[in-house]
C-alpha positions in Angstrom: 79.1 200.5 123.7 80.2 199.4 127.2 83.4 200.8 128.7 84.5 197.4 129.5 88.4 197.1 129.7 88.2 194.2 127.4 87.1 196.6 124.5 89.5 198.8 122.7 88.1 201.3 120.3 90.0 203.0 117.5 89.7 206.6 116.5 87.9 207.7 113.7 89.5 206.9 110.4 92.3 204.5 112.2 90.6 201.3 111.0 91.7 201.4 107.5 95.3 199.9 107.7 93.3 197.1 110.0 90.9 196.5 107.6 93.8 196.2 104.6 95.4 193.1 106.7 97.8 194.9 108.8 97.9 193.6 112.6 99.6 196.5 114.2 97.7 199.3 116.3 99.7 202.0 117.5 99.1 204.1 120.6 98.2 207.2 119.0 95.5 205.4 117.1 93.5 204.5 120.2 90.5 206.5 121.4 91.7 206.9 125.0 88.5 208.7 126.1 86.3 205.9 125.2 88.6 203.1 126.2 91.8 204.3 128.0 95.1 202.4 127.7 95.9 202.8 131.1 93.0 200.3 132.0 94.9 197.3 130.2 97.6 195.3 131.9 100.7 194.6 129.7 99.7 191.3 127.7 96.1 191.5 128.5 93.4 190.4 125.7 90.9 192.9 123.9 88.1 193.2 121.3 89.1 196.0 118.9 86.3 198.1 117.3 86.3 200.9 115.0 84.6 204.3 116.1 81.8 203.0 114.3 81.5 200.2 116.8 82.4 197.6 114.0 84.5 194.5 115.2 87.7 194.6 113.6 89.5 191.6 115.4 90.9 190.2 118.9 94.1 191.9 120.0 96.5 191.4 122.9 97.7 194.8 124.4 100.8 196.3 125.8 100.0 200.0 127.0 103.7 200.8 127.6 104.7 199.9 123.9 104.3 202.3 120.9 102.9 199.3 119.0 100.4 199.0 121.6 98.1 196.4 120.2 98.3 193.5 117.5 95.5 191.5 115.9 95.5 187.8 116.6 92.2 186.9 115.1 89.2 188.3 113.1 86.5 185.9 114.0 84.4 187.2 116.6 83.5 183.7 117.9 87.2 182.7 118.2 89.4 184.4 120.7 93.0 183.2 120.8 93.3 180.3 123.0 95.5 177.2 123.2 93.3 175.2 120.6 93.9 178.0 118.2 97.5 178.3 118.7 97.7 174.4 118.0 95.6 174.8 114.9 98.0 177.5 113.9 101.2 175.6 114.5 99.8 172.7 112.4 99.1 175.2 109.4 102.7 176.5 109.9 104.2 172.8 110.4 102.4 171.8 106.8 104.1 174.3 104.9 107.6 173.8 106.4 107.3 170.1 105.7 106.4 170.3 102.2 109.5 172.6 101.7 111.9 170.5 103.5 112.8 167.0 103.7 114.6 167.5 106.9 113.2 168.7 110.1 115.4 171.9 110.2 113.8 175.2 109.4 112.0 178.4 110.9 108.7 176.7 112.1 107.1 180.1 113.1 107.6 183.6 111.7 105.6 185.8 113.8 102.8 187.7 112.2 103.4 185.6 108.9 102.3 182.6 110.6 99.3 184.4 112.3 101.3 184.2 115.7 102.8 187.8 116.2 105.5 188.1 118.4 106.6 184.4 118.3 109.6 183.0 116.4 110.1 179.3 116.6 113.2 177.4 115.0 113.4 173.7 114.7 116.7 171.7 115.0 115.6 168.4 114.7 114.4 167.2 118.1 115.1 170.6 119.7 113.0 173.8 119.2 114.5 177.2 119.9 111.7 180.0 120.5 112.1 183.6 121.0 109.1 185.9 122.2 109.2 189.5 121.5 106.0 190.8 123.2 104.5 191.0 126.2 101.1 189.6 124.6 103.0 186.3 123.2 104.8 186.4 126.8 101.4 186.1 128.7 100.3 183.3 126.4 103.8 181.3 127.0 102.3 178.4 128.8 99.7 177.6 125.9 102.6 177.9 123.7 104.4 175.8 125.3 101.6 173.0 125.6 101.0 173.5 121.7 104.4 172.9 120.7 104.3 169.6 122.9 101.2 168.4 121.4 101.6 169.3 117.7 105.6 168.5 117.6 106.4 166.4 120.4 110.0 167.5 120.6 112.8 166.6 122.8 113.5 169.9 124.3 112.2 173.5 124.0 114.7 176.3 124.9 113.2 180.1 125.2 116.3 182.2 123.9 114.5 185.6 124.9 117.5 187.8 124.9 116.8 190.1 121.9 117.0 193.5 122.2 113.3 193.7 120.6 112.2 192.8 124.1 113.1 196.2 125.4 110.6 198.0 123.3 107.7 196.0 125.3 109.3 196.6 128.7 110.3 192.9 129.0 113.6 191.2 130.6 115.9 189.5 128.6 116.4 185.7 129.6 116.9 182.3 128.5 115.4 179.3 130.0 114.6 175.8 129.5 111.0 175.2 128.8 111.2 171.1 128.8 113.6 168.6 128.0 117.5 168.7 127.9 118.8 171.2 126.0 122.2 170.3 124.4 125.0 173.5 124.5 125.0 173.1 120.5 122.4 172.9 117.8 122.7 170.7 115.0 121.4 171.9 111.4 121.2 170.0 108.4 121.2 172.4 105.4 121.0 171.0 101.7 122.5 167.9 102.6 125.5 169.3 104.6 125.7 169.2 108.6 126.6 172.2 110.6 126.9 172.7 114.3 126.3 175.9 116.1 126.3 177.6 119.5 123.1 177.9 121.4 123.0 180.1 124.5 126.2 182.1 122.8 125.1 182.0 119.5 123.4 184.7 117.5 119.6 184.9 117.1 118.3 181.3 117.8 121.6 179.9 116.6 121.3 179.9 112.9 120.4 182.0 110.0 117.4 179.8 108.1 116.8 183.0 106.5 119.9 182.5 103.9 119.2 178.9 103.2 117.7 179.7 99.5 120.4 182.2 99.1 123.3 179.8 100.0 121.6 177.4 97.1 121.3 180.2 94.8 125.4 180.7 95.3 126.0 177.2 93.8 125.0 177.7 90.4 127.4 180.9 90.1 130.4 178.8 91.4 133.4 177.5 89.1 136.0 175.0 89.6 139.1 176.8 91.5 137.1 179.7 92.9 138.7 181.6 95.7 135.9 182.5 98.3 136.1 185.3 100.6 133.2 185.0 103.2 132.5 188.1 105.1 130.7 188.0 108.4 130.7 184.7 108.0 129.4 183.1 111.6 129.8 179.7 111.5 131.0 179.2 108.1 127.7 178.2 106.4 128.4 180.2 103.0 132.1 179.3 102.8 131.4 175.8 103.3 128.7 175.2 100.9 131.0 176.9 98.4 133.9 174.5 98.9 131.5 171.5 98.8 130.4 172.8 95.4 133.7 173.4 93.4 135.1 176.2 95.2 138.9 175.6 95.7 139.7 177.8 98.7 137.6 179.8 101.3 138.4 182.3 104.0 136.0 183.3 106.9 135.9 186.8 108.4 134.2 187.2 111.7 134.8 189.4 114.9 133.6 186.5 117.0 136.3 183.8 118.2 133.5 181.5 119.2 131.9 181.7 115.6 135.2 180.9 113.9 135.8 177.9 116.3 132.8 176.3 115.0 133.3 177.4 111.4 136.5 175.5 111.6 134.6 172.3 113.6 131.9 172.7 110.4 134.9 172.3 107.9 136.3 169.4 109.3 133.0 167.8 109.7 132.1 168.5 106.0 135.6 167.4 104.7 136.7 170.8 103.7 139.4 173.2 105.3 138.8 177.1 105.7 141.4 180.0 106.4 140.2 181.9 109.4 140.3 185.9 110.0 139.3 186.8 113.6 138.8 190.6 113.0 136.1 193.6 112.5 134.9 193.0 108.8 136.0 196.6 107.7 139.4 196.4 109.3 140.1 192.9 107.7 139.0 193.9 104.2 141.4 196.9 104.4 144.3 194.7 105.5 143.7 192.1 102.9 143.9 195.0 100.3 146.9 196.0 101.8 148.5 192.6 101.5 147.4 192.4 97.7 144.9 189.6 98.4 142.6 188.6 95.7 139.5 186.8 95.5 137.1 185.5 92.9 133.7 185.5 95.2 133.2 187.7 98.0 130.1 187.1 100.2 128.9 190.1 102.2 126.3 189.2 104.9 126.9 191.6 107.7 124.6 192.2 110.7 122.0 194.9 110.6 123.5 198.3 110.0 120.2 200.0 110.1 118.0 199.3 113.2 115.9 202.5 113.3 114.9 205.0 110.9 117.4 207.5 111.9 120.2 205.4 111.3 119.7 205.2 107.8 122.0 207.9 106.2 125.0 206.3 108.4 123.8 202.7 107.6 123.7 203.5 103.8 127.2 204.7 104.2 128.2 201.5 105.9 126.8 199.5 103.1 128.6 201.3 100.3 131.9 201.4 102.2 131.8 197.6 103.0 130.8 196.8 99.3 133.5 199.5 98.0 136.1 197.4 100.1 135.0 194.0 99.1 134.9 195.1 95.1 138.6 196.0 95.7 139.2 192.4 96.6 137.6 190.8 93.6 140.2 189.7 90.9 139.3 190.0 87.3 136.0 188.6 86.3 134.3 187.6 89.7 131.2 187.4 91.7 129.9 189.8 94.8 126.8 188.4 96.8 126.0 191.6 98.7 123.3 191.1 101.2 121.4 193.1 103.9 119.0 192.3 106.9 118.2 195.9 107.5 114.4 196.3 106.9 115.0 199.9 107.1 117.1 199.8 103.7 115.1 199.4 100.9 116.3 197.1 97.9 117.0 199.9 96.0 118.9 201.7 98.2 121.5 198.4 98.4 121.6 198.7 94.6 122.5 202.1 94.9 125.3 201.5 97.6 126.5 198.7 95.2 126.6 200.8 92.1 128.2 203.8 93.8 131.0 201.1 95.4 131.6 199.9 91.8 132.0 203.5 90.3 134.3 204.5 93.0 136.4 201.1 92.7 136.4 201.4 88.7 134.3 198.1 88.3 131.5 197.5 86.2 128.6 195.6 88.1 125.8 193.7 86.7 123.0 192.2 88.9 122.5 188.6 87.8 119.7 187.6 90.4 118.2 189.0 93.7 117.0 186.8 96.6 115.2 187.2 99.8 114.6 185.3 102.7 114.0 181.5 102.6 110.2 180.5 102.2 110.3 179.3 105.7 110.0 183.1 106.5 106.8 184.0 104.7 106.1 187.4 104.0 102.8 188.9 105.3 101.4 190.9 102.1 100.0 193.7 104.4 102.8 194.0 106.6 106.1 195.5 104.8 108.1 194.7 107.8 108.1 191.2 107.4 110.1 191.6 104.2 113.6 192.4 105.4 116.5 190.2 103.7 118.0 191.1 100.4 120.5 189.5 98.6 122.1 190.7 95.2 124.3 188.4 93.1 126.5 190.5 91.1 129.1 190.0 88.5 131.8 192.3 88.6 134.3 193.0 85.4 136.8 195.9 85.0 135.4 198.8 83.2 136.8 198.6 79.6 
């Protein structure tokens, strides 16, 4: 085999996971004697071969990252180019248009849409994107051209301010790719209209991954229910509840900007919200001290576990948060407990809920479990693409 730098060769036995469908190659899996990683520039393309010289796929490479290469195609005759990016965008769009009557959804979910390192969210005529890898950064101009050709949006905004870029030695930045980008994004979800901040917003401005779970909530509501939305961001859970039978709702969030948008969203949807600007744990303790009671408590916190080493501390945080929530549920109520931490297994969240229930003297019945919305499809060979958990729990007093 040629020692051409366009070839990346794996060590013996390191091709099994790639053959099973996974797209990630780790730096310790490379045969550096045959194809040294130091010969590759960050973001360069390569053909990947097994130790037996069998072609495994086209990949882009970053020698500075633990995940040093990501497979982007398995057809030896078809390397990734602008035409293939367009084709994959069209495939992604076809799914989302089947799922949604309005152009508001996650359009591209990285590896699950065969575009590793790329996330695109659509807000009508505005597309907001995030690039997490050096390889996709090198392809940015082709991605922009493909978006223009496939979607013809009014604007594309790159919100590349995620900490994931640090792992690839990429700077964090935001920039307008083309068009005039508004300060706020407009979202249509389940017939309701919301406004969210863009540059100052979380992620791409909205959490489409919870859309299906917010729909699930509706069946469990009843007239007169009192709702508490913890880590509410701009109020989507609470407003959905109020528009579907709940009598009152309160939002807790540590961001004053987010609560300002929650208030605005409540007004434009014809409902009223109480706002609590505080840390979630402190706010729940204060409500308990005041004797406050709710029928429905929704927990949608940020990820408490971002790395494996954070698991013990994160598990304790989830248990504590659920315990505080259970102390506020009056009589026969509902707890919706979510986690977006990939490193927290679903069974571990169930354990946290159950331990919190035992400590609080509450009986828990799990009625339904939910995951991320279908516009965040799961790649069956990549468990990392399955991250969101949501458990809908009936809460009663132990008899």
